Backbone of each chain as ProteinMPNN parsed JSONL, in Angstrom:
{"seq_chain_A": "DIQMTQSPSTLSASVGDRVTITCRASQSVSSLLAWYQQKPGKAPKLLIYKASSLEGGVPSRFSGSGSGTEFTLTISSLQPDDSATYFCQQFSSSPTFGQGTKLEIK", "coords_chain_A": {"N_chain_A": [[-7.454, -14.565, 21.447], [-5.481, -11.702, 22.332], [-5.042, -9.093, 20.146], [-2.256, -7.315, 18.915], [-1.317, -4.273, 17.613], [1.004, -2.466, 15.876], [2.266, 0.758, 15.025], [4.283, 3.168, 13.267], [4.906, 0.733, 10.582], [7.393, 0.895, 9.455], [10.002, 3.261, 9.957], [11.777, 6.183, 9.478], [14.296, 8.22, 10.661], [16.245, 10.987, 11.874], [19.445, 11.327, 13.494], [19.238, 12.475, 16.784], [16.567, 13.14, 16.639], [13.246, 13.05, 18.059], [11.475, 10.175, 18.602], [8.536, 8.268, 18.186], [6.752, 5.33, 18.765], [3.831, 3.482, 18.332], [1.61, 1.25, 19.979], [-1.213, -0.727, 19.88], [-3.769, -2.419, 21.611], [-6.188, -5.023, 21.18], [-8.004, -5.337, 23.165], [-8.337, -4.256, 26.577], [-5.228, -4.32, 28.286], [-4.445, -3.497, 30.67], [-1.65, -2.343, 32.363], [0.101, -4.14, 31.445], [2.372, -4.553, 29.559], [5.168, -4.909, 27.415], [8.201, -3.712, 25.877], [10.503, -4.426, 23.291], [13.76, -4.497, 21.786], [15.234, -5.394, 18.744], [18.02, -6.386, 16.919], [19.411, -7.272, 13.715], [20.159, -10.71, 13.547], [20.646, -10.868, 16.225], [19.785, -11.489, 19.701], [16.541, -10.668, 20.946], [16.048, -7.752, 22.999], [15.038, -6.729, 26.154], [13.435, -3.709, 26.81], [11.484, -2.05, 28.091], [9.106, -2.633, 30.645], [5.907, -3.481, 32.107], [4.618, -1.331, 30.95], [5.859, 1.215, 31.476], [8.178, 0.953, 32.946], [11.633, 1.079, 33.093], [13.979, -1.187, 31.931], [16.842, -2.444, 33.645], [19.981, -0.998, 32.832], [19.233, -0.046, 30.376], [19.351, 2.731, 28.206], [18.382, 6.019, 29.302], [17.087, 7.533, 27.431], [15.117, 6.075, 26.312], [11.688, 5.558, 26.78], [8.494, 4.566, 28.076], [4.921, 4.657, 27.799], [1.411, 4.764, 28.652], [-1.704, 2.916, 28.956], [-4.227, 0.398, 29.324], [-5.461, 0.182, 26.258], [-3.778, 1.542, 24.558], [-0.466, 2.37, 23.826], [2.815, 3.811, 24.004], [6.151, 3.899, 22.798], [8.909, 5.847, 23.31], [11.736, 7.412, 21.985], [13.892, 9.695, 23.077], [16.012, 11.183, 22.016], [17.31, 10.331, 19.203], [19.786, 7.9, 18.562], [22.611, 6.641, 16.648], [22.978, 3.914, 17.248], [20.464, 3.024, 17.756], [19.161, 2.014, 15.619], [17.094, -0.484, 14.611], [14.677, -3.166, 15.017], [11.628, -2.763, 16.664], [9.41, -4.147, 19.027], [6.252, -4.706, 20.568], [4.719, -6.344, 23.388], [2.044, -7.965, 24.934], [1.22, -9.037, 28.215], [-0.998, -9.625, 29.624], [-2.662, -11.696, 29.182], [-2.297, -14.916, 27.59], [0.754, -14.578, 25.984], [1.048, -12.124, 23.391], [2.312, -10.521, 20.479], [3.234, -7.415, 18.919], [3.598, -6.632, 15.407], [5.965, -5.484, 14.842], [8.191, -2.667, 14.442], [10.261, -1.242, 12.179], [13.04, 0.653, 12.581], [14.881, 3.058, 11.031], [17.91, 4.854, 10.545], [18.325, 8.018, 9.188]], "CA_chain_A": [[-6.17, -13.929, 21.717], [-5.427, -10.252, 22.215], [-4.259, -8.671, 18.983], [-1.431, -6.13, 19.131], [-1.06, -3.598, 16.339], [1.994, -1.407, 15.986], [2.422, 1.71, 13.937], [4.222, 2.655, 11.888], [5.653, -0.502, 10.347], [8.774, 1.355, 9.264], [10.187, 4.641, 10.386], [13.106, 6.71, 9.189], [14.478, 9.448, 11.409], [17.63, 11.463, 11.947], [20.07, 11.367, 14.81], [18.762, 13.596, 17.585], [15.109, 13.26, 16.574], [12.371, 12.37, 19.019], [10.769, 9.138, 17.852], [7.46, 7.617, 18.931], [6.144, 4.139, 18.181], [2.565, 3.211, 18.997], [1.129, -0.132, 20.045], [-2.613, -0.771, 20.317], [-4.282, -3.748, 21.946], [-7.584, -5.215, 20.772], [-8.762, -5.157, 24.392], [-7.465, -3.712, 27.617], [-4.202, -5.162, 28.911], [-4.003, -2.726, 31.828], [-0.291, -1.851, 32.082], [0.91, -5.346, 31.266], [2.951, -4.444, 28.223], [6.622, -4.785, 27.342], [8.797, -3.322, 24.607], [11.78, -5.055, 23.016], [14.554, -4.057, 20.638], [15.94, -6.506, 18.122], [18.9, -6.095, 15.796], [19.564, -8.474, 12.875], [21.046, -11.761, 14.024], [20.858, -10.759, 17.675], [18.653, -11.809, 20.554], [15.744, -9.517, 21.39], [16.468, -7.14, 24.259], [13.95, -6.069, 26.873], [13.648, -2.287, 27.072], [10.457, -1.493, 28.974], [8.1, -3.588, 31.105], [4.772, -2.846, 32.783], [4.291, -0.135, 30.171], [6.692, 2.396, 31.657], [9.358, 0.682, 33.768], [12.829, 0.916, 32.282], [14.825, -2.313, 32.323], [18.169, -2.039, 34.051], [20.997, -0.914, 31.802], [18.696, 0.57, 29.156], [19.545, 4.191, 28.269], [17.216, 6.768, 29.754], [16.381, 8.158, 26.31], [13.956, 5.228, 26.044], [10.623, 5.624, 27.773], [7.217, 3.995, 27.662], [3.751, 5.203, 28.476], [0.119, 4.239, 28.218], [-2.397, 1.878, 29.721], [-5.467, -0.012, 28.663], [-5.295, -0.338, 24.9], [-2.863, 2.331, 23.739], [0.845, 2.496, 24.443], [3.844, 4.392, 23.161], [7.577, 3.842, 23.102], [9.532, 7.076, 22.839], [13.183, 7.618, 22.077], [13.892, 11.159, 23.187], [17.033, 11.737, 21.132], [17.722, 9.138, 18.478], [21.21, 7.665, 18.378], [22.872, 5.671, 15.562], [22.85, 2.547, 17.733], [19.05, 2.692, 17.945], [18.641, 1.377, 14.411], [16.667, -1.819, 15.038], [13.232, -3.398, 15.004], [11.05, -2.677, 18.008], [8.094, -4.757, 19.083], [5.562, -4.696, 21.862], [4.158, -7.632, 23.812], [1.171, -7.887, 26.1], [1.261, -10.224, 29.072], [-2.233, -9.682, 30.4], [-3.104, -13.077, 28.977], [-1.298, -15.623, 26.803], [1.48, -13.477, 25.337], [0.984, -11.837, 21.971], [3.277, -9.516, 20.106], [3.017, -6.605, 17.739], [4.31, -7.138, 14.228], [7.28, -4.85, 14.784], [8.457, -1.397, 13.761], [11.665, -1.15, 11.78], [13.516, 2.024, 12.701], [16.104, 3.307, 10.28], [18.535, 6.161, 10.74], [18.574, 8.695, 7.909]], "C_chain_A": [[-6.273, -12.411, 21.556], [-4.514, -9.89, 21.051], [-3.525, -7.379, 19.301], [-1.068, -5.536, 17.779], [-0.115, -2.442, 16.565], [1.932, -0.48, 14.784], [3.521, 2.711, 14.281], [4.961, 1.329, 11.771], [7.125, -0.208, 10.111], [8.827, 2.84, 9.562], [11.611, 5.04, 10.085], [13.232, 8.054, 9.883], [15.963, 9.779, 11.504], [18.145, 11.42, 13.376], [19.626, 12.643, 15.546], [17.26, 13.779, 17.577], [14.446, 12.582, 17.761], [11.486, 11.432, 18.221], [9.716, 8.488, 18.747], [6.892, 6.465, 18.123], [4.903, 3.806, 19.006], [2.196, 1.743, 18.918], [-0.291, -0.098, 20.598], [-3.045, -2.212, 20.532], [-5.759, -3.831, 21.582], [-8.536, -5.189, 21.966], [-7.79, -4.72, 25.48], [-6.491, -4.756, 28.16], [-3.675, -4.489, 30.176], [-2.631, -2.123, 31.52], [0.669, -2.994, 31.788], [1.454, -5.442, 29.846], [4.454, -4.253, 28.33], [7.031, -4.334, 25.947], [10.182, -3.972, 24.497], [12.433, -4.393, 21.814], [15.249, -5.282, 20.057], [16.757, -6.016, 16.949], [19.135, -7.381, 15.024], [20.571, -9.463, 13.449], [21.301, -11.76, 15.524], [19.606, -11.197, 18.437], [17.852, -10.546, 20.853], [16.198, -9.04, 22.771], [15.289, -6.426, 24.896], [14.321, -4.621, 27.154], [12.767, -1.776, 28.211], [9.527, -2.623, 29.391], [7.055, -2.854, 31.939], [4.54, -1.435, 32.25], [5.286, 1.001, 30.29], [7.944, 2.178, 32.504], [10.555, 0.365, 32.885], [13.65, -0.258, 32.809], [16.216, -1.792, 32.682], [19.162, -2.033, 32.906], [20.526, -0.291, 30.492], [18.843, 2.087, 29.264], [18.248, 4.938, 28.58], [16.51, 7.513, 28.627], [15.167, 7.327, 25.87], [12.929, 5.401, 27.16], [9.347, 5.029, 27.194], [6.085, 4.622, 28.44], [2.503, 4.515, 27.953], [-0.451, 3.225, 29.179], [-3.683, 1.541, 28.979], [-5.197, -0.598, 27.293], [-4.28, 0.437, 24.07], [-1.58, 2.653, 24.491], [1.805, 3.148, 23.46], [5.227, 4.093, 23.721], [8.184, 5.099, 22.504], [11.031, 7.002, 23.025], [13.376, 9.123, 22.014], [14.881, 11.826, 22.247], [17.716, 10.567, 20.433], [19.232, 9.076, 18.3], [21.443, 6.624, 17.281], [22.66, 4.222, 15.999], [21.4, 2.111, 17.894], [18.416, 2.092, 16.691], [18.354, -0.094, 14.706], [15.18, -1.972, 14.734], [12.729, -3.431, 16.434], [9.683, -3.359, 17.991], [7.554, -4.762, 20.507], [5.0, -6.087, 22.139], [3.252, -7.404, 25.008], [1.313, -9.177, 26.903], [0.101, -10.211, 30.062], [-2.854, -11.07, 30.323], [-2.009, -13.775, 28.196], [-0.573, -14.617, 25.908], [1.225, -13.357, 23.847], [1.82, -10.594, 21.701], [2.756, -8.648, 18.963], [3.884, -7.118, 16.604], [5.671, -6.49, 14.041], [7.303, -3.546, 14.031], [9.939, -1.335, 13.462], [12.077, 0.31, 11.757], [14.854, 2.167, 12.0], [16.61, 4.711, 10.576], [18.807, 6.787, 9.379], [20.051, 9.033, 7.743]], "O_chain_A": [[-7.053, -11.91, 20.746], [-3.364, -10.325, 20.984], [-4.097, -6.459, 19.885], [-0.564, -6.238, 16.902], [-0.398, -1.54, 17.354], [1.59, -0.89, 13.675], [3.685, 3.072, 15.446], [5.566, 0.857, 12.733], [7.995, -0.976, 10.522], [7.839, 3.564, 9.438], [12.548, 4.31, 10.406], [12.381, 8.928, 9.717], [16.819, 8.935, 11.239], [17.375, 11.47, 14.336], [19.645, 13.739, 14.986], [16.723, 14.499, 18.419], [15.001, 11.672, 18.377], [10.823, 11.851, 17.272], [9.972, 8.195, 19.915], [6.59, 6.612, 16.938], [4.936, 3.849, 20.236], [2.442, 1.079, 17.911], [-0.543, 0.486, 21.652], [-2.729, -3.102, 19.742], [-6.488, -2.843, 21.664], [-9.744, -5.035, 21.791], [-6.573, -4.805, 25.314], [-6.857, -5.895, 28.451], [-2.615, -4.845, 30.691], [-2.477, -1.453, 30.499], [1.888, -2.839, 31.87], [1.049, -6.292, 29.053], [4.95, -3.542, 29.204], [6.312, -4.544, 24.97], [10.927, -4.053, 25.474], [11.769, -3.815, 20.953], [15.787, -6.108, 20.795], [16.246, -5.309, 16.081], [19.07, -8.468, 15.599], [21.695, -9.094, 13.791], [22.086, -12.564, 16.027], [18.512, -11.262, 17.877], [18.428, -9.467, 20.997], [16.669, -9.825, 23.594], [14.621, -5.615, 24.254], [15.4, -4.342, 27.677], [13.245, -1.154, 29.16], [9.196, -3.483, 28.575], [7.292, -1.744, 32.415], [4.301, -0.491, 33.002], [5.542, 1.694, 29.306], [8.692, 3.123, 32.753], [10.488, -0.518, 32.029], [13.977, -0.312, 33.995], [16.7, -0.823, 32.095], [19.184, -2.959, 32.096], [21.333, -0.036, 29.599], [18.501, 2.671, 30.292], [17.163, 4.528, 28.168], [15.435, 8.072, 28.844], [14.3, 7.817, 25.146], [13.273, 5.388, 28.342], [9.152, 4.996, 25.979], [6.252, 5.06, 29.579], [2.533, 3.79, 26.959], [0.225, 2.744, 30.089], [-4.154, 2.295, 28.129], [-4.756, -1.741, 27.176], [-3.954, 0.01, 22.962], [-1.6, 3.137, 25.623], [1.633, 3.052, 22.245], [5.44, 4.041, 24.932], [7.992, 5.383, 21.322], [11.531, 6.59, 24.072], [13.057, 9.752, 21.005], [14.619, 12.915, 21.737], [18.584, 9.904, 21.001], [19.873, 10.062, 17.937], [20.561, 5.808, 17.013], [22.212, 3.394, 15.206], [21.138, 0.935, 18.145], [17.248, 1.704, 16.714], [19.268, -0.858, 15.016], [14.52, -1.046, 14.263], [13.335, -4.056, 17.305], [8.897, -3.173, 17.062], [8.295, -4.814, 21.49], [4.83, -6.896, 21.228], [3.631, -6.74, 25.973], [1.5, -10.258, 26.345], [0.206, -10.715, 31.18], [-3.481, -11.547, 31.268], [-0.886, -13.273, 28.141], [-1.215, -13.883, 25.156], [1.19, -14.356, 23.128], [2.007, -9.742, 22.569], [1.946, -9.089, 18.149], [4.784, -7.932, 16.808], [6.445, -6.9, 13.176], [6.531, -3.34, 13.095], [10.772, -1.372, 14.368], [11.525, 1.108, 10.999], [15.827, 1.489, 12.33], [15.831, 5.631, 10.824], [19.439, 6.173, 8.52], [20.443, 9.605, 6.725]]}, "seq_chain_B": "QVQMVESGGGVVQPGTSLRLSCAASGFTFSSYTLHWVRQAPGKGLEWVAVMSPDGRKIYYADSVKGRFTISRVNSENTQSLQMNSLRAEDTALYYCARQTYGDYWFFDLWGRGTLVTVSS", "coords_chain_B": {"N_chain_B": [[29.096, -15.46, 31.634], [25.905, -14.253, 31.048], [23.615, -15.993, 29.293], [21.614, -17.595, 26.728], [21.55, -20.294, 24.522], [20.327, -21.549, 21.617], [19.838, -24.645, 19.829], [19.694, -27.251, 17.313], [17.969, -26.836, 15.216], [16.864, -27.151, 11.76], [16.349, -28.47, 8.405], [13.459, -30.132, 7.662], [11.077, -32.68, 6.678], [7.519, -32.401, 6.165], [5.434, -33.764, 8.722], [7.382, -35.067, 10.107], [9.765, -35.207, 12.889], [11.485, -33.105, 15.279], [13.959, -32.028, 17.562], [14.567, -29.399, 19.645], [17.064, -27.65, 21.485], [18.044, -25.728, 24.348], [20.632, -24.146, 25.785], [21.673, -22.882, 28.819], [23.522, -20.375, 30.623], [25.383, -18.716, 33.219], [23.49, -17.892, 35.047], [21.137, -18.749, 37.682], [19.693, -21.355, 36.706], [17.651, -23.101, 37.525], [15.858, -21.54, 38.862], [14.171, -20.149, 37.264], [11.297, -19.559, 35.186], [10.754, -20.766, 31.946], [10.428, -20.154, 28.457], [9.37, -20.871, 25.057], [9.474, -19.146, 22.05], [8.459, -18.227, 18.798], [9.228, -17.146, 15.442], [7.914, -16.766, 12.41], [9.026, -16.56, 8.986], [9.075, -13.245, 7.946], [6.968, -12.619, 9.561], [5.257, -11.774, 12.679], [6.192, -12.25, 16.166], [5.437, -15.285, 17.921], [4.168, -16.737, 20.75], [4.979, -19.921, 22.145], [5.333, -22.045, 24.122], [5.556, -22.842, 27.657], [7.339, -23.544, 30.675], [7.403, -24.131, 34.116], [9.769, -23.474, 36.835], [10.054, -25.862, 38.356], [9.033, -27.678, 36.669], [6.401, -28.443, 36.834], [4.276, -26.902, 35.991], [2.958, -26.415, 32.9], [2.299, -25.004, 29.784], [0.801, -24.606, 26.574], [0.662, -23.048, 23.336], [-2.316, -23.005, 21.386], [-1.842, -23.685, 18.763], [0.198, -25.521, 18.747], [-0.367, -27.434, 20.575], [-0.509, -30.749, 21.713], [1.237, -31.62, 19.816], [3.785, -30.578, 20.279], [6.282, -30.789, 22.847], [7.447, -29.517, 25.809], [10.359, -29.481, 27.846], [12.722, -29.769, 30.576], [15.989, -29.936, 32.058], [17.181, -29.355, 34.959], [19.576, -29.834, 36.261], [21.36, -29.865, 34.233], [21.165, -27.442, 33.087], [19.548, -27.005, 30.83], [16.889, -26.653, 28.452], [14.316, -28.101, 26.47], [12.574, -28.581, 23.349], [10.457, -30.723, 22.039], [9.358, -31.473, 18.924], [6.781, -32.741, 17.143], [5.051, -34.264, 14.333], [5.401, -32.247, 12.362], [4.553, -29.265, 10.573], [4.233, -27.255, 7.591], [3.637, -24.684, 8.394], [4.944, -24.496, 10.797], [7.413, -23.64, 10.277], [9.965, -21.539, 11.217], [11.942, -19.197, 13.13], [13.123, -20.224, 16.128], [13.054, -19.232, 19.437], [14.462, -19.478, 22.693], [13.389, -18.208, 25.8], [13.753, -16.366, 28.783], [11.692, -15.968, 31.526], [11.163, -13.114, 33.474], [11.663, -12.595, 37.02], [8.874, -13.413, 39.06], [5.322, -13.479, 38.346], [4.64, -12.528, 35.877], [4.411, -12.783, 32.398], [6.711, -11.799, 30.749], [9.872, -11.213, 29.096], [13.197, -11.342, 30.008], [15.552, -12.217, 29.019], [16.826, -13.539, 26.085], [17.613, -16.07, 23.65], [19.522, -16.312, 20.56], [18.189, -17.733, 18.715], [17.102, -20.599, 16.734], [16.818, -21.978, 13.536], [14.052, -23.488, 12.062], [12.967, -25.298, 9.368], [10.315, -26.482, 7.608], [9.685, -28.458, 5.034], [8.828, -30.007, 1.96]], "CA_chain_B": [[28.266, -14.621, 30.777], [24.503, -14.637, 31.088], [23.138, -16.205, 27.935], [20.941, -18.836, 26.345], [21.93, -20.634, 23.16], [19.491, -22.585, 21.034], [20.424, -25.512, 18.809], [18.841, -28.35, 16.884], [17.156, -26.52, 14.047], [17.265, -27.742, 10.486], [15.32, -28.638, 7.373], [12.796, -31.435, 7.805], [9.876, -32.859, 5.871], [6.256, -32.394, 6.919], [5.081, -35.001, 9.395], [8.506, -35.602, 10.862], [10.005, -34.648, 14.227], [12.737, -32.4, 15.522], [14.112, -31.652, 18.965], [15.376, -28.215, 19.869], [17.634, -27.51, 22.824], [18.461, -24.391, 24.774], [21.629, -24.257, 26.846], [21.769, -21.634, 29.563], [24.702, -20.201, 31.458], [25.555, -17.423, 33.866], [22.444, -17.578, 36.019], [20.594, -19.914, 38.374], [18.715, -21.867, 35.747], [16.534, -23.78, 38.182], [14.979, -20.559, 39.501], [13.428, -19.376, 36.273], [10.337, -20.08, 34.216], [11.329, -20.665, 30.603], [9.474, -20.181, 27.357], [9.761, -20.893, 23.658], [8.772, -18.172, 21.213], [8.92, -18.417, 17.43], [8.939, -16.09, 14.467], [7.891, -17.234, 11.04], [9.627, -15.581, 8.082], [8.251, -12.102, 7.589], [5.813, -12.502, 10.45], [5.538, -11.369, 14.047], [6.539, -13.283, 17.13], [4.338, -16.104, 18.43], [4.504, -17.522, 21.921], [4.778, -21.336, 21.85], [5.185, -22.934, 25.278], [6.193, -22.389, 28.898], [7.491, -24.527, 31.736], [7.796, -23.554, 35.399], [11.093, -23.94, 37.283], [10.043, -27.254, 38.818], [8.482, -28.521, 35.611], [5.038, -28.901, 37.123], [3.296, -26.105, 35.244], [3.287, -26.393, 31.471], [1.216, -24.516, 28.935], [1.14, -24.542, 25.15], [-0.225, -22.367, 22.399], [-3.239, -23.929, 20.737], [-1.303, -24.073, 17.456], [1.174, -26.612, 18.878], [-0.816, -28.354, 21.608], [-0.649, -32.129, 21.256], [2.328, -31.961, 18.895], [5.055, -30.145, 20.86], [6.46, -31.069, 24.268], [8.534, -28.76, 26.428], [10.957, -30.161, 28.991], [13.949, -29.145, 31.065], [16.824, -30.682, 32.987], [17.806, -28.279, 35.723], [20.953, -30.194, 36.606], [22.18, -29.652, 33.043], [20.898, -26.079, 32.599], [19.026, -27.069, 29.474], [15.496, -26.926, 28.192], [14.142, -28.67, 25.143], [11.256, -28.554, 22.725], [10.256, -31.834, 21.121], [8.335, -31.076, 17.953], [6.325, -33.871, 16.332], [4.033, -33.984, 13.307], [5.686, -30.882, 11.919], [3.802, -28.744, 9.43], [4.89, -26.135, 6.925], [3.4, -23.473, 9.191], [5.858, -24.476, 11.942], [8.665, -23.028, 9.827], [10.182, -20.319, 11.989], [13.102, -19.075, 14.009], [12.648, -20.562, 17.461], [13.83, -18.632, 20.508], [14.145, -19.716, 24.096], [13.296, -16.929, 26.496], [13.649, -16.462, 30.23], [10.723, -15.078, 32.157], [11.713, -12.405, 34.606], [11.114, -13.038, 38.301], [7.482, -13.077, 39.276], [4.327, -14.229, 37.59], [4.306, -11.876, 34.616], [5.031, -13.469, 31.283], [7.555, -11.089, 29.817], [11.107, -11.956, 28.974], [14.351, -10.47, 30.208], [16.72, -12.795, 28.369], [16.474, -14.352, 24.926], [18.685, -16.55, 22.811], [19.521, -15.767, 19.2], [17.257, -18.506, 17.912], [17.522, -21.666, 15.83], [15.864, -21.959, 12.432], [13.389, -24.722, 11.663], [12.298, -25.202, 8.07], [9.539, -27.68, 7.302], [9.434, -28.374, 3.603], [9.003, -31.256, 1.232]], "C_chain_B": [[26.835, -15.151, 30.797], [23.996, -14.788, 29.662], [22.354, -17.496, 27.818], [21.233, -19.063, 24.869], [21.086, -21.805, 22.674], [20.269, -23.401, 20.006], [19.385, -26.541, 18.384], [17.965, -28.069, 15.681], [17.679, -27.183, 12.785], [16.107, -27.792, 9.519], [14.747, -30.042, 7.496], [11.546, -31.475, 6.948], [8.629, -32.793, 6.748], [5.957, -33.771, 7.502], [6.189, -35.607, 10.228], [8.697, -34.851, 12.177], [11.359, -33.958, 14.286], [12.773, -32.025, 16.995], [15.061, -30.469, 19.07], [15.885, -28.212, 21.3], [18.013, -26.058, 23.079], [19.39, -24.57, 25.963], [21.815, -22.899, 27.506], [23.046, -21.582, 30.386], [24.671, -18.83, 32.108], [24.464, -17.032, 34.841], [21.913, -18.885, 36.627], [19.398, -20.448, 37.603], [17.456, -22.389, 36.435], [15.55, -22.819, 38.849], [14.009, -19.888, 38.54], [12.427, -20.198, 35.475], [10.876, -19.803, 32.816], [10.265, -20.871, 29.534], [10.169, -20.48, 26.033], [8.844, -19.92, 22.904], [9.305, -18.359, 19.803], [8.518, -17.25, 16.556], [9.035, -16.661, 13.069], [8.482, -16.163, 10.13], [8.652, -14.464, 7.701], [7.047, -11.868, 8.476], [6.251, -12.026, 11.844], [5.88, -12.552, 14.931], [5.289, -13.997, 17.632], [4.834, -16.892, 19.624], [4.121, -18.973, 21.681], [4.476, -22.165, 23.097], [5.931, -22.351, 26.473], [6.278, -23.548, 29.87], [7.998, -23.819, 32.994], [9.147, -24.109, 35.838], [11.118, -25.405, 37.706], [9.432, -28.204, 37.798], [7.034, -28.918, 35.788], [3.975, -28.132, 36.346], [3.779, -25.957, 33.807], [2.07, -25.902, 30.71], [1.728, -24.412, 27.503], [0.173, -23.629, 24.416], [-1.11, -23.404, 21.718], [-2.656, -24.481, 19.431], [-0.323, -25.248, 17.549], [0.739, -27.675, 19.879], [-1.034, -29.747, 21.019], [0.453, -32.574, 20.314], [3.71, -31.645, 19.485], [5.074, -30.483, 22.345], [7.669, -30.308, 24.785], [9.06, -29.549, 27.62], [12.205, -29.403, 29.423], [14.68, -30.108, 31.984], [17.617, -29.647, 33.757], [19.269, -28.578, 36.052], [21.906, -29.96, 35.438], [21.985, -28.263, 32.438], [20.405, -26.072, 31.155], [17.511, -27.227, 29.467], [15.373, -27.374, 26.747], [12.717, -28.468, 24.665], [11.216, -29.687, 21.716], [9.086, -31.487, 20.222], [8.001, -32.261, 17.061], [5.29, -33.412, 15.305], [4.191, -32.567, 12.749], [4.933, -30.541, 10.639], [4.568, -27.589, 8.806], [4.763, -24.858, 7.749], [4.213, -23.423, 10.484], [7.216, -23.902, 11.558], [8.849, -21.681, 10.509], [11.556, -20.347, 12.639], [12.585, -19.257, 15.431], [13.611, -20.002, 18.511], [13.466, -19.275, 21.846], [14.231, -18.371, 24.818], [13.082, -17.172, 27.981], [12.627, -15.457, 30.744], [11.385, -14.408, 33.35], [11.074, -12.922, 35.895], [9.667, -12.589, 38.452], [6.593, -13.841, 38.32], [3.998, -13.624, 36.225], [5.104, -12.485, 33.475], [5.663, -12.479, 30.31], [8.989, -11.54, 30.052], [12.333, -11.054, 29.05], [15.627, -11.024, 29.6], [16.236, -13.718, 27.266], [17.747, -14.936, 24.329], [18.596, -15.913, 21.433], [18.632, -16.568, 18.252], [17.917, -19.6, 17.088], [16.42, -21.844, 14.799], [15.364, -23.357, 12.11], [12.66, -24.477, 10.348], [11.617, -26.526, 7.783], [9.107, -27.587, 5.842], [9.654, -29.732, 2.952], [9.915, -31.054, 0.026]], "O_chain_B": [[26.592, -16.34, 30.589], [23.953, -13.815, 28.909], [22.417, -18.369, 28.684], [21.169, -18.133, 24.065], [21.121, -22.898, 23.239], [21.225, -22.92, 19.398], [18.336, -26.684, 19.012], [17.289, -28.968, 15.18], [18.793, -27.706, 12.753], [15.035, -27.24, 9.767], [15.484, -31.026, 7.437], [11.021, -30.438, 6.542], [8.686, -33.097, 7.94], [6.194, -34.8, 6.868], [5.96, -36.559, 10.974], [7.904, -33.98, 12.534], [12.244, -34.194, 13.463], [11.739, -31.74, 17.599], [16.211, -30.535, 18.637], [15.221, -28.708, 22.21], [18.264, -25.281, 22.158], [18.991, -25.078, 27.011], [22.079, -21.898, 26.84], [23.582, -22.613, 30.794], [24.023, -17.906, 31.618], [24.511, -15.941, 35.409], [22.208, -19.977, 36.141], [18.256, -20.045, 37.822], [16.339, -22.145, 35.98], [14.512, -23.252, 39.35], [13.125, -19.142, 38.963], [12.667, -21.357, 35.137], [11.395, -18.72, 32.546], [9.332, -21.658, 29.697], [11.388, -20.358, 25.909], [7.629, -19.887, 23.099], [10.494, -18.626, 19.629], [7.611, -16.48, 16.872], [10.122, -16.999, 12.602], [8.444, -14.98, 10.466], [7.556, -14.716, 7.202], [6.203, -11.021, 8.182], [7.44, -11.896, 12.136], [5.858, -13.703, 14.496], [4.222, -13.396, 17.754], [5.812, -17.633, 19.523], [3.077, -19.252, 21.091], [3.49, -22.901, 23.134], [6.805, -21.496, 26.332], [5.413, -24.423, 29.893], [8.917, -23.003, 32.928], [9.622, -25.099, 35.282], [12.092, -26.111, 37.445], [9.33, -29.406, 38.047], [6.493, -29.66, 34.968], [2.895, -28.658, 36.077], [4.865, -25.44, 33.546], [0.947, -26.336, 30.966], [2.908, -24.166, 27.255], [-0.978, -23.459, 24.819], [-0.695, -24.543, 21.503], [-2.948, -25.613, 19.046], [-0.043, -25.899, 16.542], [1.401, -28.704, 20.02], [-1.658, -29.903, 19.97], [0.595, -33.765, 20.038], [4.681, -32.355, 19.224], [4.042, -30.47, 23.016], [8.774, -30.441, 24.261], [8.293, -30.208, 28.321], [12.68, -28.51, 28.721], [14.073, -30.979, 32.606], [18.613, -29.122, 33.259], [20.096, -27.668, 36.112], [23.118, -29.868, 35.631], [22.569, -27.945, 31.401], [20.807, -25.224, 30.358], [16.93, -27.85, 30.356], [16.221, -27.064, 25.909], [11.795, -28.224, 25.443], [11.859, -29.622, 20.668], [7.973, -31.24, 20.687], [8.852, -32.731, 16.306], [4.733, -32.319, 15.404], [3.231, -31.8, 12.679], [4.71, -31.379, 9.765], [5.456, -27.013, 9.436], [5.688, -24.047, 7.791], [4.178, -22.418, 11.194], [8.074, -23.702, 12.418], [8.003, -20.793, 10.396], [12.229, -21.376, 12.686], [11.706, -18.519, 15.877], [14.814, -20.262, 18.477], [12.3, -19.579, 22.098], [15.048, -17.516, 24.477], [12.332, -18.062, 28.382], [12.688, -14.266, 30.44], [12.08, -15.054, 34.135], [10.055, -13.611, 35.853], [9.296, -11.5, 38.013], [7.04, -14.723, 37.587], [3.162, -14.16, 35.497], [6.316, -12.675, 33.576], [5.203, -12.337, 29.177], [9.295, -12.167, 31.067], [12.486, -10.124, 28.258], [16.673, -10.377, 29.655], [15.362, -14.561, 27.472], [18.829, -14.369, 24.482], [17.721, -15.09, 21.166], [18.357, -16.14, 17.131], [19.108, -19.547, 16.784], [15.237, -21.859, 15.137], [16.148, -24.285, 11.914], [11.842, -23.564, 10.236], [12.268, -27.569, 7.723], [8.281, -26.754, 5.47], [10.539, -30.496, 3.339], [10.18, -32.002, -0.713]]}, "name": "protein", "num_of_chains": 2, "seq": "DIQMTQSPSTLSASVGDRVTITCRASQSVSSLLAWYQQKPGKAPKLLIYKASSLEGGVPSRFSGSGSGTEFTLTISSLQPDDSATYFCQQFSSSPTFGQGTKLEIKQVQMVESGGGVVQPGTSLRLSCAASGFTFSSYTLHWVRQAPGKGLEWVAVMSPDGRKIYYADSVKGRFTISRVNSENTQSLQMNSLRAEDTALYYCARQTYGDYWFFDLWGRGTLVTVSS"}
């Protein structure tokens, strides 16, 4: 299985900050990577697919980049509603997920 | 409203069985490939199983192969996961997830999950 490693595990930032979360794959997944947002007690929400494509209805402050083994999710200007756990998923082979990054608002 | 709602979780003893259900609404259920994904307490997400729209293509994670069975009834907009020979390591929040159109296994709609606890 392809291992996905996210960093950091937790992140605290202020409203308006630019935030970056990194996801690394144990082998190349090309651009076959998705990012999700999950809030406590809620269903996960797709944000980004194919590394950089924004899902419909997702605010444009979210963006994704990368290919191969290293990917980033960036929130350009952090908003209070962005407090959540974010996780990446590769779909180059049998799906595997990162362990998640918990983002807190200072 | 486009949604999927899981049910059927509970506390069971090791070696026993449990059947989870996922009820979908608001979209053409029979057009989508559906998956089960789980998350053990304090752990990351783990993909479990997938079934194609017509039910002909089915795949399982090695960790559940031979013990879990995925099924669906398109006329009832439901999919199920029959879990047999449950183990402590099957304890998790189980999500049903809809694969977006196409052949790529990423998920554009998830339920909120149903909790399965396997404990003696």
